[in-house]
VOBA-71721 format. One record per atom (N, C-alpha, C, O, CB): x, y, z. Coordinates in steps of 0.05 Angstrom, whole numbers, padded with zeros to 5 digits, always signed. Glycine has a CB too. Example, Ala and Ser with C-alpha at 12.3 -4.5 7.8 and 13.67 -1.06 7.14 Angstrom:
<rs>
+00264-00114+00156/+00246-00090+00156/+00264-00066+00156/+00285-00066+00169/+00226-00089+00181/+00257-00045+00142/+00273-00021+00143/+00258+00001+00157/+00268+00023+00161/+00282-00012+00114/
</rs>
This chain:
<rs>
+00143-00530-00174/+00169-00514-00157/+00184-00541-00140/+00176-00551-00119/+00155-00485-00129/+00202-00548-00152/+00214-00572-00149/+00245-00568-00150/+00260-00573-00169/+00203-00590-00171/+00253-00557-00123/+00287-00556-00123/+00294-00561-00090/+00280-00573-00074/+00303-00520-00137/+00319-00548-00084/+00328-00560-00056/+00335-00526-00043/+00357-00526-00033/+00362-00586-00058/+00324-00504-00042/+00331-00479-00037/+00313-00475-00007/+00314-00455+00006/+00324-00459-00064/+00298-00498+00000/+00288-00491+00028/+00297-00521+00043/+00283-00531+00061/+00251-00483+00029/+00320-00532+00032/+00327-00553+00034/+00330-00558+00077/+00319-00574+00092/+00356-00553+00011/+00347-00536+00082/+00355-00532+00111/+00336-00515+00124/+00346-00508+00145/+00382-00521+00115/+00314-00506+00120/+00293-00494+00131/+00271-00512+00148/+00271-00536+00141/+00281-00481+00109/+00254-00506+00166/+00234-00513+00179/+00201-00496+00178/+00196-00478+00194/+00246-00513+00203/+00190-00502+00167/+00168-00487+00163/+00145-00495+00169/+00134-00509+00152/+00166-00481+00142/+00128-00487+00199/+00099-00490+00212/+00083-00471+00195/+00084-00447+00190/+00097-00482+00247/+00068-00491+00190/+00035-00479+00172/+00011-00487+00194/+00005-00510+00201/+00026-00502+00135/+00000-00466+00201/-00024-00470+00209/-00055-00475+00195/-00059-00464+00173/-00023-00453+00222/-00070-00485+00203/-00091-00496+00184/-00078-00507+00152/-00078-00496+00130/-00114-00471+00179/-00068-00529+00161/-00053-00534+00134/-00063-00552+00121/-00055-00553+00098/-00027-00541+00135/-00080-00569+00129/-00100-00592+00120/-00109-00586+00089/-00112-00603+00072/-00127-00594+00141/-00111-00567+00087/-00133-00564+00060/-00127-00530+00050/-00112-00514+00060/-00175-00571+00071/-00142-00528+00032/-00140-00503+00011/-00117-00491+00011/-00098-00504+00003/-00158-00483+00015/-00112-00462+00019/-00087-00449+00025/-00060-00462+00037/-00036-00463+00034/-00093-00430+00043/-00080-00472+00051/-00054-00481+00072/-00039-00513+00059/-00018-00522+00069/-00071-00487+00110/-00054-00526+00038/-00043-00554+00037/-00030-00544+00013/-00009-00555+00007/-00064-00583+00034/-00038-00524+00000/-00012-00513-00026/+00009-00504-00025/+00028-00505-00041/-00017-00496-00041/+00005-00492-00001/+00031-00475+00007/+00050-00497+00025/+00073-00494+00032/+00022-00443+00028/+00036-00519+00031/+00053-00546+00038/+00064-00556+00019/+00087-00562+00022/+00039-00568+00049/+00054-00561-00005/+00061-00580-00033/+00089-00563-00041/+00111-00572-00047/+00030-00579-00065/+00082-00539-00041/+00107-00528-00056/+00124-00525-00042/+00145-00534-00051/+00106-00504-00069/+00127-00515-00016/+00152-00514+00014/+00163-00540+00009/+00186-00546+00005/+00138-00512+00053/+00142-00556+00010/+00156-00579+00012/+00172-00596-00014/+00184-00617-00013/+00138-00594+00024/+00167-00584-00032/+00175-00589-00059/+00203-00573-00067/+00217-00578-00088/+00150-00580-00077/+00210-00549-00041/+00226-00542-00056/+00249-00550-00027/+00269-00536-00025/+00220-00511-00072/+00242-00571-00008/+00263-00577-00001/+00254-00578+00037/+00267-00590+00054/+00287-00556-00015/+00229-00561+00043/+00230-00553+00065/+00225-00575+00086/+00224-00596+00073/+00216-00533+00065/+00220-00579+00114/+00207-00592+00131/+00194-00579+00135/+00197-00555+00133/+00215-00600+00149/+00165-00596+00147/+00145-00575+00151/+00134-00592+00175/+00137-00616+00181/+00122-00567+00124/+00120-00572+00188/+00101-00579+00219/+00074-00569+00206/+00070-00545+00200/+00112-00557+00256/+00056-00590+00203/+00035-00580+00195/+00008-00582+00219/-00004-00602+00226/+00031-00594+00169/+00005-00557+00228/-00031-00561+00238/-00059-00565+00233/-00069-00559+00212/-00039-00549+00245/-00071-00575+00252/-00101-00572+00241/-00109-00575+00263/-00099-00581+00285/-00115-00591+00219/-00139-00568+00251/-00162-00570+00280/-00172-00601+00283/-00165-00620+00297/-00195-00549+00273/-00194-00597+00262/-00224-00616+00263/-00212-00630+00230/-00229-00644+00220/-00266-00592+00262/-00186-00627+00212/-00189-00636+00188/-00168-00657+00194/-00145-00655+00183/-00186-00615+00164/-00174-00677+00210/-00152-00699+00220/-00159-00719+00189/-00141-00735+00184/-00160-00719+00259/-00178-00719+00172/-00170-00746+00149/-00151-00729+00131/-00131-00739+00123/-00201-00762+00128/-00157-00701+00124/-00144-00691+00104/-00116-00688+00111/-00098-00695+00095/-00156-00668+00097/-00109-00675+00140/-00086-00680+00145/-00069-00693+00140/-00049-00689+00127/-00085-00680+00157/-00079-00720+00156/-00068-00743+00145/-00056-00752+00121/-00033-00761+00115/-00082-00755+00146/-00082-00748+00105/-00077-00754+00071/-00055-00739+00050/-00044-00747+00030/-00105-00746+00056/-00052-00709+00067/-00033-00688+00062/-00008-00705+00069/+00005-00714+00050/-00037-00661+00079/+00000-00709+00090/+00034-00718+00106/+00033-00741+00092/+00053-00746+00080/+00040-00723+00145/+00011-00762+00090/+00019-00791+00082/+00035-00789+00044/+00056-00800+00037/-00017-00813+00083/+00016-00769+00028/+00029-00755+00005/+00053-00754+00009/+00069-00772+00007/+00021-00731-00002/+00060-00721+00019/+00085-00712+00027/+00114-00733+00037/+00138-00733+00031/+00077-00695+00048/+00100-00748+00052/+00127-00763+00066/+00134-00788+00051/+00154-00801+00059/+00122-00773+00099/+00117-00799+00025/+00116-00816+00001/+00133-00802-00010/+00145-00818-00024/+00092-00822-00015/+00145-00774-00015/+00159-00758-00033/+00190-00758-00018/+00210-00756-00032/+00144-00727-00038/+00191-00760+00005/+00211-00754+00027/+00211-00755+00048/+00207-00734+00060/+00219-00738+00029/+00217-00785+00068/+00211-00794+00085/+00223-00780+00104/+00245-00771+00102/+00214-00817+00084/+00199-00776+00133/+00220-00764+00156/+00211-00730+00147/+00228-00716+00159/+00261-00774+00150/+00197-00719+00136/+00198-00691+00129/+00169-00672+00144/+00163-00648+00146/+00199-00692+00094/+00158-00696+00151/+00122-00674+00155/+00124-00691+00183/+00132-00713+00189/+00081-00683+00126/+00112-00665+00199/+00098-00670+00229/+00076-00658+00230/+00072-00635+00222/+00112-00660+00253/+00058-00675+00240/+00025-00659+00246/+00019-00655+00276/+00022-00669+00296/-00004-00681+00234/+00011-00636+00274/+00000-00627+00307/-00033-00615+00305/-00044-00600+00289/+00023-00597+00324/-00041-00633+00329/-00071-00630+00324/-00076-00606+00353/-00069-00612+00376/-00093-00668+00324/-00089-00579+00345/-00088-00565+00360/-00121-00545+00360/-00132-00537+00339/-00060-00552+00354/-00130-00541+00381/-00148-00514+00376/-00134-00486+00382/-00133-00475+00404/-00174-00516+00395/-00126-00479+00361/-00104-00450+00373/-00128-00433+00390/-00117-00416+00404/-00087-00423+00340/-00154-00434+00392/-00164-00412+00412/-00164-00422+00441/-00178-00409+00457/-00193-00404+00405/-00150-00444+00449/-00146-00455+00477/-00112-00448+00477/-00093-00459+00466/-00156-00492+00481/-00114-00427+00493/-00087-00412+00492/-00068-00441+00504/-00052-00450+00487/-00087-00377+00516/-00067-00456+00528/-00057-00474+00535/-00048-00491+00514/-00024-00497+00512/-00070-00484+00551/-00070-00503+00494/-00057-00519+00476/-00047-00505+00447/-00043-00517+00426/-00075-00541+00471/-00045-00474+00452/-00031-00466+00428/-00002-00473+00440/+00014-00488+00429/-00036-00432+00417/+00001-00459+00466/+00034-00466+00467/+00043-00487+00466/+00066-00491+00457/+00047-00460+00487/+00030-00504+00473/+00035-00539+00471/+00047-00543+00443/+00068-00555+00438/+00002-00560+00474/+00028-00531+00423/+00034-00538+00390/+00060-00516+00381/+00075-00517+00361/-00001-00531+00366/+00060-00496+00403/+00087-00480+00392/+00111-00490+00406/+00132-00479+00400/+00085-00449+00398/+00110-00507+00422/+00134-00515+00431/+00146-00545+00411/+00167-00550+00401/+00129-00520+00464/+00122-00560+00413/+00116-00587+00391/+00124-00571+00367/+00140-00586+00355/+00079-00602+00389/+00122-00554+00357/+00130-00545+00328/+00160-00537+00332/+00174-00551+00318/+00111-00519+00316/+00172-00520+00347/+00194-00518+00353/+00219-00548+00357/+00241-00552+00348/+00187-00503+00376/+00206-00560+00370/+00222-00588+00370/+00220-00613+00355/+00232-00635+00357/+00220-00597+00392/+00198-00604+00336/+00202-00628+00321/+00224-00628+00304/+00231-00651+00299/+00180-00636+00308/+00238-00609+00290/+00263-00612+00271/+00285-00610+00286/+00308-00615+00278/+00266-00593+00249/+00278-00600+00311/+00302-00580+00327/+00311-00557+00316/+00332-00557+00303/+00328-00593+00331/+00294-00530+00319/+00290-00507+00311/+00267-00498+00291/+00252-00515+00282/+00311-00502+00303/+00264-00472+00285/+00241-00467+00269/+00250-00440+00255/+00260-00421+00267/+00213-00466+00286/+00245-00443+00222/+00248-00421+00204/+00226-00400+00207/+00228-00378+00218/+00248-00431+00177/+00204-00414+00195/+00186-00398+00181/+00156-00411+00206/+00151-00433+00214/+00185-00407+00139/+00142-00382+00210/+00121-00386+00208/+00093-00378+00197/+00090-00354+00195/+00122-00387+00220/+00078-00389+00191/+00056-00378+00168/+00030-00380+00182/+00027-00402+00192/+00053-00398+00138/+00012-00362+00186/+00002-00365+00207/-00033-00359+00183/-00046-00339+00175/+00017-00341+00235/-00034-00384+00181/-00053-00383+00149/-00094-00396+00169/-00117-00392+00162/-00029-00425+00111/-00084-00409+00192/-00113-00419+00200/-00135-00392+00199/-00127-00369+00203/-00111-00432+00234/-00155-00397+00194/-00176-00376+00197/-00209-00396+00192/-00218-00416+00182/-00168-00348+00170/-00217-00374+00207/-00257-00372+00204/-00262-00360+00190/-00247-00341+00185/-00277-00361+00224/-00285-00364+00174/-00301-00339+00142/-00324-00362+00143/-00328-00386+00139/-00277-00335+00095/-00341-00334+00152/-00366-00342+00145/-00387-00308+00151/-00379-00291+00167/-00376-00374+00167/-00409-00308+00137/-00421-00285+00140/-00431-00276+00174/-00437-00293+00191/-00444-00288+00120/-00431-00244+00179/-00439-00239+00197/-00461-00217+00198/-00451-00196+00206/-00421-00236+00208/-00485-00215+00193/-00501-00197+00188/-00504-00178+00213/-00506-00185+00236/-00524-00210+00180/-00504-00156+00203/-00508-00130+00235/-00541-00140+00237/-00558-00148+00222/-00504-00080+00225/-00537-00134+00266/-00565-00148+00279/-00569-00167+00293/-00582-00168+00314/-00580-00155+00266/-00555-00189+00279/-00553-00219+00288/-00521-00227+00296/-00519-00251+00299/-00564-00240+00261/-00502-00215+00300/-00473-00216+00316/-00480-00224+00340/-00497-00213+00355/-00457-00189+00320/-00464-00249+00345/-00465-00265+00375/-00438-00258+00386/-00422-00246+00372/-00468-00303+00375/-00435-00265+00407/-00405-00266+00428/-00390-00285+00413/-00368-00281+00404/-00409-00278+00465/-00405-00305+00413/-00387-00333+00403/-00378-00322+00378/-00353-00324+00377/-00404-00364+00397/-00385-00313+00361/-00377-00312+00335/-00358-00290+00334/-00339-00293+00318/-00398-00308+00316/-00360-00267+00349/-00334-00253+00356/-00310-00260+00352/-00293-00254+00334/-00332-00251+00378/-00311-00281+00385/-00288-00299+00401/-00277-00315+00379/-00253-00320+00380/-00299-00320+00428/-00296-00326+00355/-00282-00346+00336/-00264-00334+00322/-00239-00336+00326/-00298-00359+00316/-00283-00312+00294/-00273-00302+00288/-00243-00281+00292/-00222-00285+00281/-00288-00300+00284/-00248-00263+00309/-00228-00257+00317/-00200-00268+00328/-00176-00260+00326/-00237-00247+00326/-00214-00291+00342/-00202-00305+00351/-00171-00327+00335/-00147-00328+00341/-00225-00314+00361/-00193-00343+00311/-00176-00353+00301/-00154-00334+00279/-00131-00342+00274/-00191-00373+00291/-00168-00306+00266/-00160-00292+00246/-00132-00269+00264/-00113-00258+00254/-00190-00276+00230/-00140-00270+00287/-00124-00251+00295/-00111-00249+00329/-00091-00236+00333/-00140-00228+00287/-00125-00264+00351/-00114-00274+00367/-00093-00297+00366/-00071-00293+00378/-00130-00278+00378/-00097-00321+00352/-00080-00339+00353/-00056-00332+00339/-00035-00342+00346/-00092-00361+00345/-00057-00317+00321/-00036-00300+00304/-00015-00295+00324/+00005-00309+00327/-00048-00271+00291/-00023-00266+00343/-00020-00260+00356/+00002-00277+00379/+00025-00270+00383/-00040-00254+00357/-00009-00295+00391/-00004-00317+00408/+00018-00332+00394/+00042-00332+00401/-00028-00335+00412/+00010-00342+00380/+00037-00361+00369/+00058-00341+00355/+00079-00353+00354/+00028-00387+00342/+00061-00319+00346/+00081-00311+00343/+00099-00306+00363/+00123-00312+00361/+00078-00296+00332/+00083-00291+00390/+00093-00290+00415/+00108-00309+00424/+00129-00303+00435/+00076-00288+00430/+00099-00340+00419/+00117-00356+00434/+00132-00363+00415/+00156-00368+00419/+00108-00378+00450/+00126-00364+00404/+00154-00373+00380/+00166-00353+00370/+00174-00361+00348/+00147-00388+00354/+00172-00335+00373/+00190-00307+00370/+00227-00314+00384/+00247-00309+00372/+00170-00276+00394/+00226-00323+00402/+00249-00333+00407/+00259-00358+00404/+00279-00363+00418/+00253-00328+00424/+00247-00382+00387/+00260-00395+00360/+00262-00384+00340/+00282-00384+00326/+00249-00414+00350/+00246-00374+00336/+00248-00351+00305/+00277-00334+00297/+00290-00336+00277/+00223-00320+00310/+00283-00318+00321/+00298-00305+00328/+00318-00313+00330/+00333-00293+00330/+00293-00297+00343/+00331-00334+00332/+00352-00354+00334/+00358-00361+00308/+00382-00363+00301/+00344-00377+00349/+00337-00367+00290/+00348-00373+00254/+00342-00350+00240/+00337-00350+00216/+00332-00399+00236/+00342-00328+00256/+00329-00302+00239/+00313-00303+00216/+00317-00296+00193/+00349-00285+00229/+00288-00315+00231/+00261-00324+00218/+00248-00304+00206/+00257-00282+00201/+00243-00336+00236/+00221-00315+00200/+00202-00294+00189/+00178-00313+00199/+00178-00337+00204/+00204-00284+00154/+00156-00292+00198/+00124-00295+00209/+00114-00286+00183/+00122-00265+00172/+00112-00274+00240/+00099-00297+00175/+00079-00294+00153/+00053-00302+00157/+00043-00325+00160/+00087-00306+00131/+00043-00281+00155/+00013-00275+00159/-00005-00276+00136/+00001-00261+00117/+00008-00249+00170/-00024-00289+00133/-00044-00288+00109/-00067-00273+00116/-00084-00277+00134/-00053-00317+00100/-00067-00259+00105/-00088-00236+00108/-00113-00233+00092/-00126-00254+00090/-00076-00211+00105/-00121-00217+00081/-00139-00214+00064/-00149-00182+00049/-00149-00160+00062/-00159-00229+00079/-00158-00184+00021/-00156-00154+00006/-00178-00141+00025/-00178-00117+00029/-00165-00154-00032/-00202-00161+00039/-00226-00141+00054/-00208-00133+00076/-00223-00131+00095/-00256-00157+00067/-00183-00126+00083/-00177-00124+00105/-00178-00092+00106/-00174-00077+00125/-00154-00139+00111/-00182-00087+00085/-00173-00057+00069/-00206-00044+00058/-00216-00022+00063/-00147-00064+00033/-00217-00066+00045/-00249-00053+00031/-00263-00073+00041/-00259-00097+00037/-00256-00049-00006/-00283-00063+00055/-00306-00084+00076/-00321-00099+00052/-00323-00091+00028/-00336-00063+00102/-00331-00123+00064/-00345-00137+00051/-00371-00142+00062/-00371-00153+00084/-00333-00157+00046/-00399-00133+00048/-00421-00138+00057/-00424-00157+00074/-00411-00177+00068/-00434-00140+00041/-00441-00157+00101/-00448-00176+00116/-00421-00193+00127/-00423-00217+00132/-00469-00192+00101/-00398-00178+00129/-00375-00199+00130/-00362-00181+00158/-00338-00181+00162/-00353-00202+00095/-00376-00170+00172/-00359-00142+00196/-00338-00159+00211/-00314-00153+00211/-00384-00125+00227/-00346-00173+00221/-00326-00191+00241/-00296-00197+00227/-00274-00189+00233/-00342-00224+00247/-00307-00213+00208/-00287-00229+00188/-00263-00202+00181/-00239-00204+00181/-00306-00245+00154/-00279-00177+00174/-00258-00158+00157/-00252-00142+00179/-00238-00123+00171/-00269-00139+00128/-00258-00139+00206/-00250-00132+00222/-00221-00145+00236/-00200-00135+00245/-00271-00131+00233/-00228-00161+00234/-00205-00184+00240/-00177-00182+00223/-00155-00179+00232/-00217-00214+00233/-00184-00184+00200/-00168-00185+00181/-00152-00155+00176/-00132-00155+00161/-00187-00195+00158/-00158-00136+00186/-00153-00108+00189/-00136-00109+00212/-00117-00094+00215/-00178-00091+00192/-00144-00126+00229/-00123-00127+00258/-00109-00137+00251/-00088-00126+00259/-00127-00139+00285/-00102-00161+00235/-00085-00184+00229/-00059-00168+00210/-00035-00173+00211/-00105-00211+00210/-00076-00143+00190/-00053-00128+00173/-00030-00113+00196/-00006-00112+00194/-00072-00100+00152/-00045-00104+00213/-00036-00079+00236/-00012-00095+00252/+00011-00087+00258/-00066-00067+00263/-00025-00121+00257/-00009-00137+00276/+00017-00150+00263/+00036-00162+00274/-00027-00161+00288/+00015-00144+00229/+00037-00149+00220/+00061-00131+00222/+00083-00137+00231/+00032-00154+00197/+00051-00102+00209/+00064-00082+00223/+00080-00079+00242/+00105-00076+00242/+00051-00071+00229/+00057-00080+00267/+00073-00078+00291/+00090-00095+00303/+00102-00087+00322/+00061-00073+00308/+00093-00123+00292/+00105-00149+00300/+00134-00138+00291/+00153-00132+00305/+00093-00179+00284/+00131-00135+00260/+00155-00124+00245/+00163-00102+00255/+00182-00093+00242/+00151-00120+00218/+00158-00090+00273/+00171-00065+00283/+00188-00073+00310/+00212-00071+00315/+00149-00042+00289/+00166-00083+00324/+00183-00100+00355/+00196-00121+00341/+00219-00114+00341/+00160-00116+00385/+00194-00148+00327/+00214-00164+00325/+00238-00162+00308/+00255-00179+00306/+00203-00183+00320/+00237-00135+00295/+00263-00128+00280/+00290-00125+00301/+00289-00121+00326/+00258-00098+00262/+00313-00128+00281/+00325-00148+00264/+00312-00173+00261/+00300-00181+00241/+00348-00152+00272/+00316-00183+00277/+00325-00216+00288/+00300-00234+00274/+00301-00258+00270/+00324-00221+00331/+00275-00213+00265/+00254-00234+00261/+00240-00213+00234/+00237-00189+00240/+00230-00243+00296/+00233-00220+00208/+00219-00209+00183/+00192-00213+00192/+00187-00237+00198/+00226-00223+00155/+00172-00197+00193/+00146-00205+00187/+00133-00193+00169/+00132-00169+00172/+00133-00207+00204/+00119-00205+00149/+00104-00202+00129/+00072-00212+00123/+00065-00230+00138/+00119-00210+00113/+00059-00205+00108/+00030-00213+00102/+00026-00219+00065/+00038-00209+00046/+00009-00183+00114/+00008-00236+00067/-00003-00242+00037/-00030-00240+00046/-00039-00251+00066/+00004-00273+00020/-00046-00216+00020/-00070-00222+00020/-00087-00224-00008/-00092-00206-00023/-00079-00204+00037/-00095-00255-00010/-00102-00256-00028/-00131-00244-00038/-00148-00237-00021/-00098-00276-00028/-00136-00241-00060/-00157-00237-00072/-00173-00262-00080/-00172-00281-00065/-00151-00220-00091/-00189-00264-00104/-00212-00287-00119/-00186-00317-00121/-00174-00326-00141/-00228-00270-00162/-00184-00324-00093/-00165-00351-00106/-00177-00381-00101/-00170-00400-00115/-00133-00352-00087/-00196-00382-00082/-00206-00404-00075/-00236-00384-00064/-00236-00365-00049/-00185-00424-00051/-00264-00397-00079/-00284-00389-00067/-00291-00405-00044/-00285-00428-00039/-00303-00388-00084/-00310-00384-00026/-00314-00398+00002/-00330-00432+00003/-00346-00441-00014/-00335-00374+00020/-00321-00444+00027/-00332-00470+00018/-00357-00478+00029/-00362-00501+00035/-00314-00492+00023/-00376-00457+00034/-00397-00460+00030/-00414-00445+00004/-00438-00441+00004/-00403-00455+00053/-00400-00441-00013/-00409-00442-00038/-00419-00408-00043/-00421-00390-00026/-00434-00468-00041/-00425-00407-00081/-00430-00377-00077/-00435-00379-00108/-00421-00393-00123/-00404-00354-00061/-00462-00360-00118/-00480-00362-00135/-00456-00354-00162/-00436-00339-00162/-00511-00342-00128/-00465-00365-00175/-00443-00361-00199/-00451-00326-00216/-00439-00316-00236/-00447-00394-00227/-00470-00317-00204/-00477-00289-00208/-00454-00267-00193/-00444-00247-00203/-00509-00284-00195/-00452-00278-00171/-00436-00270-00152/-00408-00272-00163/-00395-00251-00166/-00442-00284-00128/-00397-00297-00169/-00373-00307-00180/-00367-00280-00205/-00350-00262-00201/-00378-00342-00192/-00376-00282-00221/-00377-00271-00240/-00376-00238-00247/-00368-00227-00268/-00395-00282-00246/-00387-00224-00218/-00386-00197-00207/-00355-00197-00204/-00339-00183-00216/-00405-00191-00178/-00351-00215-00184/-00324-00216-00175/-00299-00206-00196/-00283-00187-00196/-00320-00245-00166/-00306-00235-00217/-00289-00228-00234/-00289-00213-00250/-00269-00210-00264/-00283-00239-00242/-00312-00199-00254/-00308-00172-00278/-00309-00148-00259/-00325-00130-00261/-00338-00169-00306/-00292-00151-00242/-00276-00129-00227/-00243-00134-00221/-00229-00114-00216/-00291-00125-00197/-00236-00151-00222/-00203-00163-00225/-00185-00153-00260/-00188-00164-00282/-00206-00206-00222/-00169-00133-00253/-00154-00126-00272/-00151-00147-00293/-00159-00148-00317/-00131-00119-00262/-00138-00163-00279/-00131-00189-00298/-00146-00205-00313/-00137-00221-00330/-00121-00207-00287/-00176-00201-00304/-00202-00218-00315/-00199-00243-00305/-00202-00261-00322/-00207-00220-00347/-00194-00249-00288/-00187-00287-00274/-00182-00290-00253/-00169-00272-00242/-00163-00306-00283/-00189-00309-00241/-00183-00317-00213/-00159-00323-00218/-00150-00329-00240/-00198-00338-00199/-00145-00321-00193/-00120-00341-00184/-00128-00364-00175/-00149-00375-00171/-00104-00331-00162/-00091-00372-00171/-00094-00408-00163/-00080-00408-00129/-00064-00390-00124/-00069-00435-00191/-00088-00428-00109/-00072-00428-00089/-00043-00430-00093/-00026-00427-00075/-00080-00445-00076/-00036-00435-00123/-00007-00445-00119/+00003-00405-00125/+00023-00401-00112/+00005-00478-00152/-00001-00394-00132/-00003-00361-00136/+00001-00360-00111/+00024-00351-00110/-00030-00343-00148/-00007-00365-00084/-00003-00355-00059/+00027-00364-00046/+00044-00354-00031/-00029-00365-00041/+00025-00389-00059/+00048-00406-00047/+00068-00391-00058/+00085-00382-00042/+00051-00439-00056/+00070-00385-00083/+00097-00374-00095/+00094-00350-00085/+00118-00344-00081/+00103-00374-00127/+00084-00335-00080/+00094-00313-00055/+00100-00313-00037/+00116-00297-00029/+00085-00301-00046/+00086-00335-00022/+00104-00344+00002/+00134-00355-00005/+00149-00356+00014/+00088-00368+00018/+00144-00363-00028/+00166-00378-00028/+00185-00347-00035/+00210-00345-00034/+00165-00406-00053/+00170-00330-00040/+00190-00298-00050/+00195-00288-00023/+00218-00278-00020/+00170-00268-00070/+00179-00289-00004/+00181-00281+00022/+00208-00293+00039/+00227-00283+00051/+00153-00290+00035/+00199-00324+00031/+00223-00337+00042/+00254-00337+00039/+00272-00340+00054/+00219-00356+00039/+00251-00332+00002/+00274-00342-00003/+00283-00320-00013/+00306-00314-00006/+00277-00365-00017/+00270-00299-00033/+00276-00267-00048/+00279-00250-00029/+00300-00238-00030/+00254-00254-00066/+00267-00246-00012/+00257-00219+00001/+00278-00212+00035/+00263-00207+00054/+00215-00226+00008/+00305-00213+00041/+00318-00210+00062/+00317-00185+00070/+00320-00179+00094/+00340-00220+00061/+00312-00164+00050/+00308-00143+00065/+00282-00134+00061/+00281-00112+00050/+00328-00124+00061/+00261-00144+00066/+00232-00135+00062/+00219-00150+00088/+00216-00173+00096/+00218-00145+00031/+00215-00129+00094/+00191-00125+00129/+00172-00111+00129/+00174-00088+00120/+00203-00110+00156/+00142-00122+00142/+00122-00099+00145/+00110-00098+00132/+00089-00086+00135/+00125-00077+00147/+00114-00109+00111/+00104-00113+00085/+00070-00125+00075/+00063-00145+00086/+00124-00131+00077/+00056-00117+00061/+00031-00135+00060/+00030-00139+00026/+00028-00118+00012/-00001-00117+00076/+00031-00165+00012/+00030-00169-00012/+00005-00165-00029/+00014-00182-00045/+00038-00190-00014/-00010-00160-00037/-00040-00164-00051/-00032-00184-00078/-00020-00178-00099/-00058-00128-00062/-00041-00208-00069/-00044-00225-00099/-00072-00233-00101/-00083-00253-00091/-00024-00254-00101/-00081-00212-00119/-00112-00211-00128/-00113-00202-00157/-00133-00188-00163/-00130-00190-00108/-00099-00206-00172/-00102-00201-00197/-00104-00169-00199/-00104-00162-00223/-00127-00217-00206/-00104-00152-00185/-00103-00127-00194/-00134-00114-00183/-00144-00093-00191/-00096-00128-00227/-00146-00138-00156/-00179-00123-00156/-00175-00107-00142/-00191-00087-00140/-00206-00137-00146/-00148-00110-00123/-00154-00082-00104/-00147-00052-00116/-00140-00031-00104/-00136-00085-00076/-00151-00057-00140/-00138-00039-00151/-00170-00012-00144/-00170+00012-00139/-00125-00051-00186/-00185-00025-00146/-00214-00019-00139/-00244-00031-00138/-00239-00052-00148/-00217-00005-00151/-00268-00032-00133/-00284-00042-00140/-00316-00031-00120/-00338-00040-00126/-00273-00068-00140/
</rs>
């Protein structure tokens, strides 16, 4: 996707250095957007992505490093994001922690991390940037998960956090309208976990997908483009981009 539909837009993406964040960055940048890309620990990947995009369009990308669980650092990141290009049109809450937490061994640190990255940070970042987004009649886009509605075994905390993010999406849409639209994307089998997954488990998941195949990160990026460019009368909605897996499994 390469055109200029976003040539006057500034987009802030959290967790942008790799995976879904990087895919969205490439597609939105290709459509003309100026990007503020957040990363926490993935410095090398973030710099490589920024160099790649800047080589195509100079002075179009700003990097911000921050631990979004540190609220003062989060507020500094919000200020930097707003000032990077003189305003903000879109906030994409993409940063996320994901790992199993089998019942009986769940720790408070895991609670703080999974609820923090997937729910607390999106709330406080949205709150901090609401005035800037309102001035541009902007958009908050939350990356949810189909497991916000259907639990995944041994991932209690992650599923609870994403369920909270789903409700946060609707609550913010009600509270921030009409100046800001707030929507979500719920990916299905688009990327396998970084820690890996047995082939048998992958095959079982694919067998439950109505379209019979996995999606791609670009499918999520195209959904983001839809919300930004083609959905001015849509708010409080969560689009499942899952090939029909959420029809039932």
